[in-house]
One Martini backbone bead per residue (centre of mass of N, CA, C, O) as a GRO file, in nm:
protein
  571
    1MET     BB    1  27.508  18.517  13.353
    2ALA     BB    2  27.476  18.212  13.415
    3GLU     BB    3  27.342  18.232  13.709
    4ASP     BB    4  27.071  18.380  13.584
    5ILE     BB    5  26.978  18.136  13.429
    6SER     BB    6  26.662  17.961  13.422
    7LEU     BB    7  26.608  17.934  13.096
    8VAL     BB    8  26.641  17.708  12.808
    9VAL     BB    9  26.569  17.726  12.463
   10ARG     BB   10  26.655  17.472  12.237
   11ASN     BB   11  26.684  17.438  11.885
   12GLY     BB   12  26.489  17.636  11.768
   13THR     BB   13  26.238  17.798  11.576
   14VAL     BB   14  26.249  18.131  11.540
   15VAL     BB   15  25.954  18.340  11.584
   16ASP     BB   16  25.968  18.681  11.674
   17GLY     BB   17  25.696  18.871  11.571
   18THR     BB   18  25.783  19.068  11.314
   19GLY     BB   19  25.793  18.877  11.030
   20ALA     BB   20  26.040  18.740  11.019
   21ALA     BB   21  26.248  18.510  10.953
   22PRO     BB   22  26.334  18.222  11.048
   23TYR     BB   23  26.549  18.079  11.317
   24GLU     BB   24  26.816  17.932  11.465
   25ALA     BB   25  26.790  17.901  11.833
   26ASP     BB   26  26.853  18.017  12.141
   27VAL     BB   27  26.670  18.085  12.457
   28ALA     BB   28  26.730  18.306  12.727
   29LEU     BB   29  26.633  18.318  13.074
   30ALA     BB   30  26.581  18.586  13.327
   31GLY     BB   31  26.329  18.560  13.482
   32THR     BB   32  26.127  18.798  13.292
   33ARG     BB   33  26.368  18.783  13.074
   34ILE     BB   34  26.545  18.828  12.785
   35VAL     BB   35  26.916  18.760  12.752
   36GLU     BB   36  26.947  18.536  12.508
   37ILE     BB   37  27.045  18.493  12.154
   38GLY     BB   38  27.147  18.178  12.021
   39LYS     BB   39  27.443  18.051  12.139
   40VAL     BB   40  27.408  17.891  12.442
   41SER     BB   41  27.640  17.794  12.686
   42ALA     BB   42  27.477  17.811  12.915
   43ARG     BB   43  27.308  17.686  13.183
   44GLY     BB   44  27.003  17.605  13.295
   45THR     BB   45  26.793  17.516  13.534
   46GLU     BB   46  26.622  17.493  13.271
   47GLU     BB   47  26.532  17.273  12.988
   48ILE     BB   48  26.443  17.297  12.630
   49ASP     BB   49  26.376  17.089  12.359
   50ALA     BB   50  26.307  17.248  12.022
   51ARG     BB   51  26.346  17.053  11.809
   52GLY     BB   52  26.129  17.115  11.539
   53LYS     BB   53  26.026  17.380  11.671
   54LEU     BB   54  25.845  17.647  11.764
   55VAL     BB   55  25.945  17.985  11.867
   56THR     BB   56  25.740  18.206  12.043
   57PRO     BB   57  25.563  18.433  12.144
   58GLY     BB   58  25.336  18.522  12.335
   59PHE     BB   59  25.009  18.574  12.330
   60VAL     BB   60  24.782  18.848  12.234
   61ASP     BB   61  24.463  18.943  12.380
   62ILE     BB   62  24.232  19.227  12.329
   63HIS     BB   63  23.947  19.029  12.340
   64THR     BB   64  23.805  19.002  12.652
   65HIS     BB   65  23.601  18.848  12.955
   66TYR     BB   66  23.764  18.816  13.262
   67ASP     BB   67  23.636  18.998  13.493
   68GLY     BB   68  23.535  18.757  13.672
   69GLN     BB   69  23.734  18.513  13.655
   70ALA     BB   70  23.982  18.680  13.773
   71VAL     BB   71  23.864  18.666  14.066
   72TRP     BB   72  23.813  18.324  14.094
   73ASP     BB   73  24.057  18.255  13.889
   74SER     BB   74  24.388  18.126  13.796
   75HIS     BB   75  24.259  17.992  13.530
   76LEU     BB   76  24.241  18.116  13.187
   77ALA     BB   77  24.019  17.947  13.060
   78PRO     BB   78  24.099  17.883  12.729
   79SER     BB   79  24.338  18.073  12.646
   80ALA     BB   80  24.588  17.931  12.786
   81TRP     BB   81  24.567  17.674  12.585
   82HIS     BB   82  24.635  17.889  12.320
   83GLY     BB   83  24.906  18.075  12.404
   84VAL     BB   84  24.811  18.279  12.604
   85THR     BB   85  24.976  18.551  12.815
   86THR     BB   86  24.784  18.800  12.724
   87ALA     BB   87  24.494  18.987  12.853
   88ILE     BB   88  24.219  19.189  12.751
   89MET     BB   89  23.968  19.342  12.933
   90GLY     BB   90  23.654  19.519  12.917
   91ASN     BB   91  23.482  19.487  12.683
   92CYS     BB   92  23.190  19.631  12.545
   93GLY     BB   93  23.124  19.811  12.820
   94VAL     BB   94  23.170  19.569  13.027
   95GLY     BB   95  23.152  19.538  13.394
   96PHE     BB   96  23.253  19.596  13.766
   97ALA     BB   97  23.388  19.893  13.713
   98PRO     BB   98  23.241  20.098  13.866
   99CYS     BB   99  23.060  20.033  14.196
  100LYS     BB  100  22.786  20.048  14.368
  101PRO     BB  101  22.621  19.853  14.582
  102GLY     BB  102  22.328  19.923  14.447
  103ASP     BB  103  22.448  19.832  14.135
  104ARG     BB  104  22.528  19.532  14.102
  105GLU     BB  105  22.277  19.405  13.963
  106LYS     BB  106  22.295  19.562  13.701
  107LEU     BB  107  22.572  19.441  13.606
  108VAL     BB  108  22.490  19.148  13.617
  109GLU     BB  109  22.254  19.159  13.417
  110LEU     BB  110  22.422  19.258  13.180
  111MET     BB  111  22.635  19.030  13.170
  112GLU     BB  112  22.432  18.802  13.131
  113GLY     BB  113  22.322  18.904  12.853
  114VAL     BB  114  22.585  18.974  12.689
  115GLU     BB  115  22.795  18.718  12.810
  116ASP     BB  116  22.669  18.454  12.939
  117ILE     BB  117  22.678  18.496  13.263
  118PRO     BB  118  22.558  18.370  13.524
  119ALA     BB  119  22.436  18.504  13.807
  120PRO     BB  120  22.518  18.284  14.019
  121VAL     BB  121  22.816  18.297  13.951
  122MET     BB  122  22.859  18.597  14.033
  123HIS     BB  123  22.746  18.589  14.322
  124GLU     BB  124  22.971  18.381  14.416
  125GLY     BB  125  23.248  18.495  14.273
  126LEU     BB  126  23.198  18.782  14.378
  127ASN     BB  127  23.337  19.001  14.639
  128TRP     BB  128  23.328  19.315  14.627
  129GLN     BB  129  23.628  19.478  14.691
  130TRP     BB  130  23.475  19.735  14.549
  131GLU     BB  131  23.418  20.057  14.367
  132SER     BB  132  23.647  20.140  14.223
  133PHE     BB  133  23.868  20.080  13.976
  134GLY     BB  134  24.123  20.072  14.149
  135GLU     BB  135  24.009  19.858  14.349
  136TYR     BB  136  23.976  19.639  14.138
  137LEU     BB  137  24.274  19.611  14.068
  138THR     BB  138  24.363  19.532  14.352
  139ALA     BB  139  24.200  19.271  14.361
  140LEU     BB  140  24.344  19.140  14.117
  141GLU     BB  141  24.638  19.150  14.237
  142GLY     BB  142  24.576  18.914  14.462
  143ASN     BB  143  24.569  18.713  14.198
  144PRO     BB  144  24.709  18.456  14.074
  145ARG     BB  145  24.827  18.345  13.741
  146ASP     BB  146  24.884  18.209  13.412
  147ILE     BB  147  24.831  18.510  13.324
  148ASP     BB  148  24.814  18.812  13.194
  149ILE     BB  149  24.639  19.121  13.284
  150GLY     BB  150  24.407  19.361  13.149
  151ALA     BB  151  24.210  19.677  13.167
  152LEU     BB  152  23.912  19.816  13.086
  153LEU     BB  153  23.691  20.077  13.092
  154PRO     BB  154  23.349  20.059  13.141
  155HIS     BB  155  23.084  20.242  13.041
  156ALA     BB  156  22.840  20.123  13.190
  157ALA     BB  157  22.957  20.156  13.474
  158VAL     BB  158  23.002  20.459  13.464
  159ARG     BB  159  22.714  20.549  13.398
  160VAL     BB  160  22.579  20.425  13.651
  161PHE     BB  161  22.756  20.565  13.863
  162VAL     BB  162  22.662  20.859  13.774
  163MET     BB  163  22.330  20.813  13.679
  164GLY     BB  164  22.191  20.556  13.718
  165GLU     BB  165  21.875  20.527  13.604
  166ARG     BB  166  21.933  20.717  13.365
  167ALA     BB  167  22.109  20.511  13.217
  168ILE     BB  168  21.891  20.289  13.175
  169ARG     BB  169  21.702  20.516  13.017
  170HIS     BB  170  21.889  20.675  12.811
  171GLU     BB  171  21.987  20.934  12.900
  172ALA     BB  172  22.130  21.221  12.875
  173ALA     BB  173  22.412  21.364  12.944
  174THR     BB  174  22.536  21.589  13.133
  175ALA     BB  175  22.778  21.809  13.194
  176GLU     BB  176  22.833  21.693  13.476
  177ASP     BB  177  22.856  21.400  13.399
  178ILE     BB  178  23.099  21.432  13.205
  179VAL     BB  179  23.297  21.536  13.411
  180GLN     BB  180  23.294  21.279  13.581
  181MET     BB  181  23.378  21.076  13.358
  182ARG     BB  182  23.648  21.207  13.296
  183ALA     BB  183  23.770  21.172  13.580
  184ILE     BB  184  23.740  20.866  13.601
  185THR     BB  185  23.912  20.800  13.355
  186ALA     BB  186  24.174  20.934  13.437
  187ASP     BB  187  24.210  20.770  13.697
  188ALA     BB  188  24.205  20.486  13.575
  189VAL     BB  189  24.452  20.520  13.391
  190ARG     BB  190  24.649  20.592  13.619
  191GLN     BB  191  24.590  20.308  13.766
  192GLY     BB  192  24.576  20.100  13.472
  193ALA     BB  193  24.412  20.149  13.242
  194PHE     BB  194  24.398  20.093  12.885
  195GLY     BB  195  24.104  20.226  12.879
  196PHE     BB  196  23.802  20.233  12.675
  197SER     BB  197  23.464  20.104  12.663
  198THR     BB  198  23.199  20.046  12.409
  199SER     BB  199  22.838  20.030  12.324
  200ARG     BB  200  22.624  20.025  11.993
  201THR     BB  201  22.432  19.760  12.042
  202ILE     BB  202  22.132  19.565  12.037
  203SER     BB  203  22.273  19.288  12.129
  204HIS     BB  204  22.308  19.450  12.403
  205LYS     BB  205  22.142  19.284  12.672
  206SER     BB  206  21.940  19.196  12.893
  207LEU     BB  207  21.721  18.948  12.991
  208LYS     BB  208  21.489  19.177  13.007
  209GLY     BB  209  21.568  19.375  12.740
  210ASP     BB  210  21.782  19.578  12.815
  211TYR     BB  211  21.973  19.800  12.700
  212THR     BB  212  22.256  19.923  12.693
  213PRO     BB  213  22.343  20.225  12.843
  214THR     BB  214  22.535  20.313  12.578
  215LEU     BB  215  22.379  20.318  12.306
  216ARG     BB  216  22.291  20.657  12.316
  217ALA     BB  217  22.542  20.800  12.334
  218HIS     BB  218  22.679  21.092  12.293
  219GLU     BB  219  22.937  21.268  12.164
  220ASP     BB  220  23.006  21.438  12.418
  221GLU     BB  221  23.051  21.194  12.601
  222LEU     BB  222  23.275  21.049  12.441
  223THR     BB  223  23.468  21.288  12.439
  224GLY     BB  224  23.501  21.325  12.742
  225ILE     BB  225  23.622  21.047  12.791
  226ALA     BB  226  23.863  21.069  12.594
  227LEU     BB  227  23.982  21.317  12.749
  228GLY     BB  228  24.057  21.152  12.996
  229MET     BB  229  24.288  21.006  12.855
  230SER     BB  230  24.444  21.261  12.785
  231ASP     BB  231  24.493  21.354  13.076
  232ALA     BB  232  24.667  21.078  13.125
  233GLY     BB  233  24.835  20.993  12.853
  234ALA     BB  234  24.641  20.738  12.782
  235GLY     BB  235  24.490  20.513  12.584
  236PHE     BB  236  24.210  20.329  12.446
  237LEU     BB  237  23.942  20.273  12.221
  238GLU     BB  238  23.658  20.055  12.250
  239ILE     BB  239  23.426  19.935  11.986
  240VAL     BB  240  23.075  19.854  11.943
  241SER     BB  241  22.864  19.829  11.643
  242ASP     BB  242  22.603  19.855  11.396
  243TRP     BB  243  22.633  20.086  11.175
  244ASN     BB  244  22.302  20.228  11.170
  245ALA     BB  245  22.331  20.549  11.297
  246PRO     BB  246  22.222  20.540  11.011
  247ASP     BB  247  22.528  20.481  10.923
  248ALA     BB  248  22.853  20.409  10.878
  249ALA     BB  249  22.966  20.693  10.812
  250THR     BB  250  22.839  20.844  11.051
  251GLU     BB  251  22.950  20.669  11.283
  252PHE     BB  252  23.249  20.695  11.205
  253GLY     BB  253  23.261  21.002  11.223
  254LEU     BB  254  23.221  21.014  11.523
  255LEU     BB  255  23.467  20.850  11.604
  256ARG     BB  256  23.676  21.030  11.466
  257ARG     BB  257  23.621  21.288  11.628
  258VAL     BB  258  23.695  21.173  11.902
  259ILE     BB  259  23.989  21.104  11.830
  260GLU     BB  260  24.079  21.382  11.734
  261ALA     BB  261  24.017  21.534  12.005
  262SER     BB  262  24.210  21.335  12.190
  263GLY     BB  263  24.464  21.172  12.049
  264ARG     BB  264  24.389  20.889  12.032
  265THR     BB  265  24.296  20.553  12.004
  266ALA     BB  266  24.134  20.285  11.803
  267VAL     BB  267  23.898  20.010  11.824
  268PHE     BB  268  23.701  19.773  11.618
  269SER     BB  269  23.444  19.573  11.544
  270LEU     BB  270  23.459  19.338  11.260
  271THR     BB  271  23.178  19.235  11.064
  272GLN     BB  272  22.959  19.014  10.884
  273ARG     BB  273  22.650  19.060  10.819
  274HIS     BB  274  22.373  18.882  10.684
  275ASP     BB  275  22.190  19.163  10.643
  276ARG     BB  276  22.486  19.323  10.586
  277THR     BB  277  22.727  19.231  10.356
  278THR     BB  278  22.902  19.531  10.293
  279THR     BB  279  22.980  19.718  10.535
  280TRP     BB  280  23.270  19.617  10.600
  281LYS     BB  281  23.404  19.745  10.351
  282GLU     BB  282  23.349  20.037  10.424
  283LEU     BB  283  23.505  20.028  10.696
  284LEU     BB  284  23.779  19.966  10.583
  285GLY     BB  285  23.798  20.231  10.422
  286LEU     BB  286  23.763  20.431  10.658
  287ALA     BB  287  24.008  20.334  10.818
  288ASP     BB  288  24.221  20.385  10.601
  289ASN     BB  289  24.178  20.687  10.577
  290ALA     BB  290  24.245  20.758  10.868
  291ILE     BB  291  24.531  20.639  10.878
  292ARG     BB  292  24.643  20.816  10.644
  293ASP     BB  293  24.567  21.078  10.838
  294GLY     BB  294  24.664  20.986  11.145
  295VAL     BB  295  24.408  20.804  11.240
  296SER     BB  296  24.378  20.554  11.481
  297ILE     BB  297  24.150  20.306  11.335
  298ARG     BB  298  24.110  19.969  11.416
  299PRO     BB  299  24.031  19.661  11.315
  300VAL     BB  300  23.867  19.379  11.460
  301VAL     BB  301  23.912  19.034  11.374
  302ALA     BB  302  23.807  18.728  11.251
  303PRO     BB  303  23.930  18.401  11.123
  304ARG     BB  304  23.618  18.338  11.141
  305PRO     BB  305  23.336  18.252  11.221
  306ILE     BB  306  23.101  18.345  11.447
  307GLY     BB  307  22.988  18.082  11.656
  308ILE     BB  308  22.708  17.898  11.745
  309LEU     BB  309  22.633  17.663  12.007
  310LEU     BB  310  22.374  17.432  11.975
  311GLY     BB  311  22.241  17.272  12.277
  312LEU     BB  312  22.159  17.075  12.552
  313GLU     BB  313  22.438  17.162  12.706
  314GLY     BB  314  22.386  17.436  12.658
  315SER     BB  315  22.221  17.757  12.674
  316GLN     BB  316  22.135  17.695  12.365
  317ASN     BB  317  21.853  17.649  12.143
  318PRO     BB  318  21.604  17.661  11.907
  319PHE     BB  319  21.388  17.589  12.177
  320SER     BB  320  21.428  17.761  12.446
  321GLY     BB  321  21.152  17.953  12.411
  322THR     BB  322  20.970  17.729  12.472
  323PRO     BB  323  20.751  17.599  12.688
  324SER     BB  324  20.836  17.301  12.675
  325TYR     BB  325  21.138  17.337  12.725
  326LYS     BB  326  21.121  17.496  12.990
  327SER     BB  327  20.989  17.250  13.150
  328ILE     BB  328  21.292  17.077  13.109
  329ALA     BB  329  21.567  17.243  13.143
  330ALA     BB  330  21.646  17.137  13.452
  331LYS     BB  331  21.702  16.870  13.358
  332PRO     BB  332  21.864  16.617  13.290
  333LEU     BB  333  21.979  16.512  13.000
  334ALA     BB  334  21.858  16.226  12.985
  335LYS     BB  335  21.569  16.319  13.049
  336ARG     BB  336  21.530  16.510  12.812
  337VAL     BB  337  21.573  16.306  12.589
  338ALA     BB  338  21.340  16.120  12.664
  339ILE     BB  339  21.116  16.331  12.631
  340MET     BB  340  21.190  16.419  12.329
  341ARG     BB  341  21.116  16.120  12.215
  342ASP     BB  342  20.837  16.195  12.247
  343SER     BB  343  20.591  16.245  12.019
  344GLU     BB  344  20.405  16.448  12.170
  345PHE     BB  345  20.620  16.646  12.259
  346ARG     BB  346  20.725  16.708  11.979
  347ARG     BB  347  20.464  16.821  11.861
  348GLN     BB  348  20.425  17.050  12.062
  349LEU     BB  349  20.692  17.202  12.035
  350LEU     BB  350  20.670  17.244  11.713
  351SER     BB  351  20.406  17.439  11.761
  352GLU     BB  352  20.592  17.649  11.883
  353ASP     BB  353  20.725  17.956  11.969
  354PRO     BB  354  21.078  18.034  11.991
  355VAL     BB  355  21.071  18.365  12.022
  356ALA     BB  356  20.868  18.502  12.218
  357GLY     BB  357  21.019  18.350  12.489
  358SER     BB  358  21.294  18.469  12.439
  359THR     BB  359  21.628  18.575  12.590
  360PHE     BB  360  21.790  18.580  12.331
  361PRO     BB  361  21.962  18.837  12.177
  362LEU     BB  362  22.016  18.653  11.888
  363ILE     BB  363  21.752  18.522  11.767
  364HIS     BB  364  21.716  18.723  11.504
  365ARG     BB  365  22.020  18.618  11.375
  366ILE     BB  366  21.902  18.329  11.333
  367GLY     BB  367  21.903  18.040  11.104
  368TYR     BB  368  21.863  17.746  10.921
  369ALA     BB  369  22.058  17.835  10.682
  370HIS     BB  370  22.284  17.869  10.944
  371MET     BB  371  22.267  17.549  11.007
  372PHE     BB  372  22.477  17.281  11.155
  373ARG     BB  373  22.642  17.007  11.183
  374PHE     BB  374  22.928  16.982  11.369
  375GLY     BB  375  23.070  16.740  11.483
  376ASN     BB  376  23.333  16.462  11.471
  377PRO     BB  377  23.504  16.665  11.398
  378PRO     BB  378  23.491  16.987  11.383
  379CYS     BB  379  23.297  17.211  11.167
  380TYR     BB  380  23.386  17.545  11.026
  381GLU     BB  381  23.319  17.460  10.694
  382PRO     BB  382  23.036  17.449  10.580
  383LYS     BB  383  22.797  17.362  10.359
  384ARG     BB  384  22.511  17.456  10.214
  385GLU     BB  385  22.402  17.150  10.175
  386ASP     BB  386  22.430  17.117  10.514
  387SER     BB  387  22.197  17.254  10.589
  388ILE     BB  388  21.894  17.238  10.734
  389VAL     BB  389  21.737  17.334  10.490
  390ALA     BB  390  21.858  17.136  10.283
  391ILE     BB  391  21.780  16.877  10.427
  392ALA     BB  392  21.476  16.926  10.434
  393GLU     BB  393  21.433  16.935  10.127
  394ARG     BB  394  21.544  16.648  10.064
  395GLU     BB  395  21.347  16.499  10.302
  396GLY     BB  396  21.060  16.636  10.349
  397ARG     BB  397  21.106  16.847  10.578
  398THR     BB  398  21.141  17.041  10.838
  399ALA     BB  399  21.366  17.231  10.995
  400PRO     BB  400  21.280  17.180  11.291
  401GLU     BB  401  21.288  16.872  11.269
  402VAL     BB  402  21.587  16.846  11.209
  403ALA     BB  403  21.691  16.994  11.461
  404TYR     BB  404  21.563  16.816  11.673
  405ASP     BB  405  21.707  16.548  11.590
  406MET     BB  406  21.999  16.658  11.614
  407LEU     BB  407  21.995  16.706  11.926
  408LEU     BB  408  21.965  16.377  11.986
  409GLU     BB  409  22.230  16.315  11.919
  410ASP     BB  410  22.442  16.161  12.114
  411GLU     BB  411  22.255  16.189  12.363
  412GLY     BB  412  22.264  16.523  12.340
  413ARG     BB  413  22.590  16.611  12.273
  414GLY     BB  414  22.547  16.770  12.040
  415PHE     BB  415  22.589  17.019  11.776
  416ILE     BB  416  22.487  17.329  11.648
  417TYR     BB  417  22.609  17.526  11.385
  418SER     BB  418  22.602  17.903  11.395
  419PRO     BB  419  22.683  18.138  11.192
  420LEU     BB  420  22.661  18.480  11.258
  421VAL     BB  421  22.924  18.563  11.100
  422ASN     BB  422  23.117  18.554  10.798
  423TYR     BB  423  22.883  18.350  10.613
  424ALA     BB  424  22.709  18.437  10.358
  425SER     BB  425  22.887  18.249  10.131
  426TYR     BB  426  22.985  17.973  10.253
  427ASP     BB  427  23.279  18.089  10.334
  428MET     BB  428  23.627  18.224  10.386
  429SER     BB  429  23.648  18.505  10.232
  430THR     BB  430  23.600  18.721  10.448
  431PRO     BB  431  23.821  18.657  10.657
  432GLU     BB  432  24.049  18.672  10.452
  433THR     BB  433  24.019  18.970  10.375
  434MET     BB  434  24.049  19.085  10.656
  435LEU     BB  435  24.334  18.966  10.721
  436ALA     BB  436  24.476  19.106  10.461
  437ASP     BB  437  24.453  19.362  10.594
  438ARG     BB  438  24.678  19.602  10.714
  439ASN     BB  439  24.483  19.709  10.972
  440THR     BB  440  24.423  19.452  11.110
  441ILE     BB  441  24.313  19.269  11.399
  442MET     BB  442  24.341  18.984  11.570
  443GLY     BB  443  24.023  18.859  11.715
  444LEU     BB  444  23.723  18.798  11.906
  445GLY     BB  445  23.724  18.542  12.115
  446ASP     BB  446  23.588  18.594  12.408
  447GLY     BB  447  23.717  18.522  12.659
  448GLY     BB  448  23.485  18.449  12.931
  449ALA     BB  449  23.243  18.433  12.729
  450HIS     BB  450  22.974  18.278  12.621
  451VAL     BB  451  22.990  17.993  12.785
  452GLY     BB  452  22.716  17.841  12.638
  453PHE     BB  453  22.765  17.929  12.289
  454ILE     BB  454  23.074  18.024  12.275
  455LEU     BB  455  23.404  17.903  12.112
  456ASP     BB  456  23.681  18.133  12.028
  457ALA     BB  457  23.961  18.128  12.196
  458GLY     BB  458  24.107  17.941  11.955
  459PHE     BB  459  24.214  18.126  11.722
  460PRO     BB  460  24.520  18.072  11.722
  461THR     BB  461  24.494  17.776  11.632
  462TRP     BB  462  24.349  17.839  11.364
  463MET     BB  463  24.571  17.996  11.227
  464PHE     BB  464  24.759  17.750  11.201
  465SER     BB  465  24.575  17.508  11.099
  466TYR     BB  466  24.436  17.668  10.860
  467TRP     BB  467  24.598  17.923  10.736
  468GLY     BB  468  24.861  17.759  10.736
  469ARG     BB  469  24.847  17.441  10.687
  470GLU     BB  470  24.587  17.394  10.510
  471ARG     BB  471  24.595  17.666  10.316
  472GLY     BB  472  24.857  17.860  10.295
  473ARG     BB  473  24.791  18.180  10.316
  474PHE     BB  474  24.984  18.211  10.569
  475GLU     BB  475  25.264  18.273  10.706
  476VAL     BB  476  25.409  18.212  11.000
  477PRO     BB  477  25.526  18.496  11.064
  478GLU     BB  478  25.249  18.638  11.024
  479ILE     BB  479  25.086  18.488  11.231
  480VAL     BB  480  25.260  18.564  11.473
  481ARG     BB  481  25.235  18.868  11.448
  482ARG     BB  482  24.914  18.867  11.484
  483LEU     BB  483  24.958  18.736  11.794
  484THR     BB  484  25.168  18.966  11.906
  485SER     BB  485  25.292  19.254  11.818
  486ASP     BB  486  25.033  19.377  11.712
  487PRO     BB  487  24.844  19.371  11.966
  488ALA     BB  488  25.051  19.489  12.160
  489SER     BB  489  25.079  19.764  12.020
  490ALA     BB  490  24.777  19.847  12.026
  491ALA     BB  491  24.784  19.834  12.360
  492GLY     BB  492  25.081  19.922  12.469
  493LEU     BB  493  25.274  19.643  12.474
  494ASN     BB  494  25.618  19.700  12.440
  495ASP     BB  495  25.739  19.448  12.634
  496ARG     BB  496  25.606  19.258  12.410
  497GLY     BB  497  25.576  19.019  12.124
  498VAL     BB  498  25.892  18.963  12.125
  499ILE     BB  499  26.208  18.825  12.035
  500ALA     BB  500  26.412  19.001  12.263
  501LEU     BB  501  26.612  19.184  12.427
  502GLY     BB  502  26.436  19.254  12.734
  503LYS     BB  503  26.198  19.101  12.697
  504LYS     BB  504  25.943  18.927  12.774
  505ALA     BB  505  25.916  18.586  12.909
  506ASP     BB  506  25.716  18.495  12.652
  507LEU     BB  507  25.633  18.159  12.543
  508ASN     BB  508  25.624  17.924  12.264
  509VAL     BB  509  25.609  17.568  12.205
  510ILE     BB  510  25.564  17.436  11.869
  511ASP     BB  511  25.385  17.182  11.695
  512TYR     BB  512  25.283  17.243  11.389
  513ASP     BB  513  25.174  16.954  11.291
  514ARG     BB  514  24.970  16.939  11.569
  515VAL     BB  515  24.792  17.169  11.545
  516SER     BB  516  24.480  17.158  11.734
  517PHE     BB  517  24.162  17.035  11.814
  518GLY     BB  518  23.928  16.964  12.022
  519GLN     BB  519  23.643  16.872  12.162
  520PRO     BB  520  23.380  17.005  12.265
  521TYR     BB  521  23.280  17.082  12.610
  522VAL     BB  522  23.111  17.027  12.917
  523THR     BB  523  23.128  17.211  13.225
  524PHE     BB  524  23.086  17.243  13.608
  525ASP     BB  525  23.326  17.487  13.726
  526LEU     BB  526  23.172  17.709  13.825
  527PRO     BB  527  23.031  17.892  14.016
  528ALA     BB  528  22.752  17.725  14.132
  529GLY     BB  529  22.788  17.510  13.891
  530GLY     BB  530  22.858  17.632  13.636
  531ARG     BB  531  22.858  17.642  13.292
  532ARG     BB  532  23.092  17.543  13.022
  533LEU     BB  533  23.274  17.587  12.741
  534LEU     BB  534  23.532  17.371  12.604
  535GLN     BB  535  23.878  17.364  12.445
  536LYS     BB  536  24.130  17.197  12.342
  537ALA     BB  537  24.478  17.175  12.268
  538HIS     BB  538  24.724  17.098  12.020
  539GLY     BB  539  25.093  17.146  12.006
  540TYR     BB  540  25.170  17.258  12.297
  541ASP     BB  541  25.451  17.196  12.462
  542ALA     BB  542  25.493  17.509  12.562
  543THR     BB  543  25.429  17.754  12.820
  544ILE     BB  544  25.562  18.086  12.885
  545ALA     BB  545  25.555  18.290  13.187
  546SER     BB  546  25.776  18.488  13.315
  547GLY     BB  547  25.989  18.230  13.281
  548VAL     BB  548  25.749  18.015  13.323
  549VAL     BB  549  25.613  17.708  13.321
  550THR     BB  550  25.257  17.647  13.269
  551TYR     BB  551  25.269  17.449  13.009
  552ARG     BB  552  25.246  17.091  12.921
  553ASN     BB  553  25.085  16.953  12.684
  554GLY     BB  554  24.819  17.117  12.810
  555GLU     BB  555  24.929  17.111  13.105
  556ALA     BB  556  24.934  17.216  13.411
  557THR     BB  557  25.196  17.298  13.649
  558GLY     BB  558  25.102  17.537  13.878
  559ALA     BB  559  25.203  17.786  13.772
  560LEU     BB  560  25.164  18.160  13.878
  561PRO     BB  561  25.299  18.438  13.711
  562GLY     BB  562  25.060  18.601  13.673
  563ARG     BB  563  24.958  18.947  13.620
  564LEU     BB  564  24.885  19.261  13.665
  565VAL     BB  565  24.852  19.513  13.424
  566ARG     BB  566  24.944  19.856  13.448
  567GLY     BB  567  24.921  19.959  13.169
  568GLN     BB  568  25.109  20.095  12.953
  569ARG     BB  569  25.416  20.001  12.773
  570ALA     BB  570  25.728  20.025  12.730
  571GLY     BB  571  26.011  19.881  12.568
   0.00000   0.00000   0.00000
């Protein structure tokens, strides 16, 4: 065996991903597999001294949106910076395949509105070397990466492919349409799709204001698609919903019937909306009842509020929809700041309606009572008395005036943090309760999406730094399990997520005492010079994918061992 060993991680504290107690051991890798655990006498071609460090499996993120970035970029930042070695994309029913040439603009417009990826970025970055979903996977296969990726089949793309403009108009699918969707789904899963995703939320719409084509899909359509997964013998359903059509129990009942009919499994996004603060508890109960009955429908939850970063460098700020701001939006930052400091411009802008002209799909769900100065270092747990509303009341100003002046701080480089969900009580009690539930999966980081106003792909780092080290709420073995074997199992990736003989050689070497975030920043490195928010992580001494070191101390080594994973894997 000695000559086969390519890498040995020595003297580390192994946290194996199962939730078991940590133990001291060496871990030897040969090629893409773990071949020895314990006291390894043989020398590896490469060695890492992990004394005093945690050695964990690579993290698995089942809710990302790298559908476009995976086509044009070999480095899937920011997820890869936070220990993720496998990501599942195609969530929320949006993606780029299947797609007829004449429908490309429809899918671009939808992705631009739903996931905040600018159309010029997609026009330049996507080569469209596909029409079917299988051809899309083949195109992805030709691009090496720093992490492994897998893809769900997106409902919106399928619906437009089959129904054309009727899908955009939200017409009901005919029996013939459903037969076609079922066949497309079965073929996609056989080709390597991990399952199927759909959206039933009014928050998902194009910049023109058109709701996602899947919003009003009927039960027979969803059942037919789920039966396509059954025909292929694999796959899970991912769904995001408003849970109010007409209520949570009715909507969940529909989902449960679909899963019962197909015999597959499902996951759904679970958050606490600030306008319906208890629905999430009902959904936890409904999921638990289903699971106890042998119907696997698991909630995917975030470990903190999902927060919007509003700023002059991002894609959104509280005044983006006003005529005055639109008139200067394309100017360089320094020029905008100078104009906004003019008292007459300030007076005029503050007199305008920021909502009427806004194209931001979430504009009606944010308010000054849940807006805060983000600060440096970033503050993800602000107090109620630090809200813009509270500051305005103390200082005898209006909330828009406070927000306006806050945007100009640090020469316009600061951000206003607006928790969109999970922060109705101005504390972390809701994420804590969600994480503590035995059925939930940690996720919703949305890596690759919302590139100009949400930056949550660092959720793994938050799990360690906040829930582990700062709060001590969850033990390290449980945190690691929630980031590795649990999401891997939910996705059907049973060849990874644990440190065990024969498993995939994806590892992280972590300095637990140093795990933390850098300050968010804006860069213009997307195709067509598009901007995105990024955030570095600290404390990851090494990330290893397929037996190769891809990152050392947060810096890429240049190695690109990541590949497309086609479909669910046995252990």
